[in-house]
C-alpha positions, 0 to 999 in steps of 0.5 A: 499499500502507498499513501501520498503523505509527504510528512507524518501528520502531527496532530494539532488544533488551532484553537486556544483552549484552557484546562477544563474545570469539573464545574463545566457542564457535560454538553459544554465539555463535549462541544469543546472536544468537538471543536478542538478535534475539528480545529486540529483537522483543519490545521493539519489540512492547512499545514500539509496541503498534500494530505488535503489532496489525499483525503479529497479536500481540494481547497489547497491543491495549489500549495505544497507544505513547508518542510524546512527544519524550522517548520518541523520544529514549530510543529513539534512544539505545537504538538506538545502544547496541544497534548496539554490541551487534549489531556485537560479535557474531562470526558466524564459522562461522554458517550463511548465514541467520544471518549475514544476520540479523545483517547486516540488523539492523546495517544497520537500526540504523545507518540509524536512528541516522544518520536520527535527526539529521534529526528526521523525527518533528517533521514527522509529518503530511501528507495521506497519513500521520499520526496523523489517518489512521493511527488512523482505520484502527485499527478495520480492523486490530483483531480484534473477535470477543470482549468483551475485543476490544471492551474493548481497543478502548475502552481505546485510544480513551481514549488517543487524546487523549493521543497527539494531544497528544504529536504536536501537541507534536512539531509545535510543535517542528517549528515552532521548528526550521523543519521544516514540510511545505508549507502547501497539504498541511497545509490538506488535513490540517485538512480531513481531521481536521475531517471525521472529527471531524464524521462522523455516528455511523454514518459515523464510522470509530471507531464501525464495530465496534459497528454489527454485532457477531459471533455469540456476544456477548449482546445486553445486552453488545452494548448496553453496548459500543455505548454505551461506544464511542459515548460515548467517540468523542463525548466524547473522540475527536471532540474530540481530532480537532477540537482537532488540526484547529483547531491545524493550520488556525489555528496550523500550516498558515499557517506551512507552507513555500511551497517544495515540495522538501525542499531548502528545509528545514535540511540539505535536500540531505543530508536528501533523499540519506538519503531516497533511500538509505533508500527505494531501498536503493541508493547512487544519487545524485539526478542519476543517478536523474533521468537514468535516469528520462528514459531510461526515459520515452523507451523506454516512449514508443517502445513506446506509440507502436506501439499508438497507431499501431495504433489509427489515431493518428499520435502519442502526443499525439493518442492521449493526448488521445483517451483523456482525452476518450473517456467510454467509457474513463472510469468510470461508477460507483463500483460499476463500478470496484470490480467491475473490481478484483474481476474481475481479482483473481479471474482472476489467482488462477486463474493463480498456479500457473503462476508460483509454487511457493509460494502464500500461505494468507491470503485477499485481499478487495476493499473500498472505500477509507475515505471520509475518505482517498479524495480525496487517495489513489491509485486503489487500495492494499493493507493486509496481513493477518496471518500467522495468517489472522485478518485477510485482506489487502485491496485498498482501491478508491478509488471517489471521483469515478469519472467522472473516473477512467480504466479503462485501468490498473485491470487493472495496478493490480489485479495490483500491489496484490493478486496476484501483487503486494503480497498474495502477497509480504507473505503469503508473507513472514509465513508463512515459517519459519526466519527472525526476525520482523523479517525477515518484516515488514521495510520495504524499499520498493524490494523490496516496491514493486519486486516489486508493480510487476514483478508487473504484467507477469506478467499478460502472461506468462499471457495477459492484457492482450488489449484494446489499451487495457488493454495501453496502460494497463499501459504507462501504469503503466510510464510513471507509475513512470518519471516518478516518477524525474524528478519526485521528483528534480525537485522535491526536488533540482532545485528544480522547482515543482508546476506543472512536475511536473504539466506533465511528467505531462500531457506524457507520459501520458494519466493522469486529472487526479485521479490526476495531482494526488494523485500530485504532492502524494504525491511532495512529501509523501513524498520518495524513496518513489516512486523505489522502484517503478521501481528495484526492478522493474529489479532483479528484471527484471535478475535474471530475465533473468540467470537465463534467460540463465545457466540456459537449459533449467534455467530455471523461472519458478516456481523463480525467483519462489520464490527472490526471495520465499523470504527475506522483504523484502531490500535490493536489493543483498542481493537481487542477491547472494542470487539471483545465488548461487542462479543459480550454484548451479542452473547447477552443479547444487546443491540450492536453499536452503530 
């Protein structure tokens, strides 16, 4: 999944509120919380215009955020002040959802304040994230229906050199403070940025909006806008990318760190523990997670061995080697891989009413992944649409090097990235009423990625994965996410080398080599994020089993899924408490929450 959010959202409100006394009336205190939350959201949209675009608010589409060190410092101080504001609001007597609103806001602010000491913004780029990739995706995020939409876009293009200069200045501070990504990943960044700078006009991602205009824009206006965009891209955007690429290649990458794990950074162990807690929304320690991963690997190998023996192989090693070598199990063309994702998406849509009472209104489309990021990316990922339906959700299919890509797990990945995975969860959250926007668009990786990973199994619930190789591919995905628990903690906590990570993958999977390489580099670049999938899935599966056991004949999978999705993204501990209470209410015959 890829979200176009250039900076982490620092939750802060613009209202000046005083601490609430016990003498304030219930309604007055409720109104103060509502006003504070709304003011905070408005502040966030103004401060991060890219976030506004992402959620479908077009008011700031002619602006880009301020990513200078001064602006970042100001936001940190603002978060500290607003944490005091929200902590002072007394929620005694509030409805359950409003208590949760304050609880989540305080939690997010505390985390933002705690994480500020690590200065993550001084290491803002890698081969999967950063200004060079985020802004190249901007044309896919913005609307292009009117002349004003194009004028807004041109205004943003003019601001890109300023943003690149700000981010470059932040990277120089990282050099000073010894906060550096690994050298070999930064070398990939330089190549990515240079390729975008050198792209021919018709291939340049920033020129795509003017290659075809919507009906209703006069021909003369089309020509004017086309000329303006292409001139700005050629004279301002491309030079900004080339300048950035040269800086990374000549000045920045050569000084990148040689150790793979964040343990080698200042306060490395504390930094990783914070990343783990933030990404998993748990208090689990790296050692606990590592051991959990090893156990999961053993358990899944037992399931995989059953299929291997059914196919006439004595052990997993020989079966996996057969899979790696059999050309029939690999792609033949980019179009073939794309068509498979479309096929599995279409077939799952027809089964959704069996699994859910609430279905999203927003559409899902399958599109090729942008060529400039495909070589360093996962087999497919998801880009959320907008709650108003103007921009559909997208499965981005990686068509790079198809002949070396296994087809076994395409079915499971399609369900993960689209329906019933990311698209259904994100779209339902955006369409919810009665909760504030910051919850609709909350970023809890363990919930969102855990749900998407859990969704892969739902294909089995509705009768899919009939081909034994496809079922083996689903189990490969289970193994893949379990290995993440081992290798992420391995590199960042146990000081593993990159080769140890690669070897562990090769030993326990039939995964194709391009995927192994990009996965390993992803974990090195993005500490803790890969842990979210398995831990989130395990939590949802545990809750599902509890619901089936406690409710017996009252259990309905559609009601369970609706409850998991009905409050938007949540930390895992909050989700556990909420669903456990729902199970108790259902068992007692209480009316479900709405």
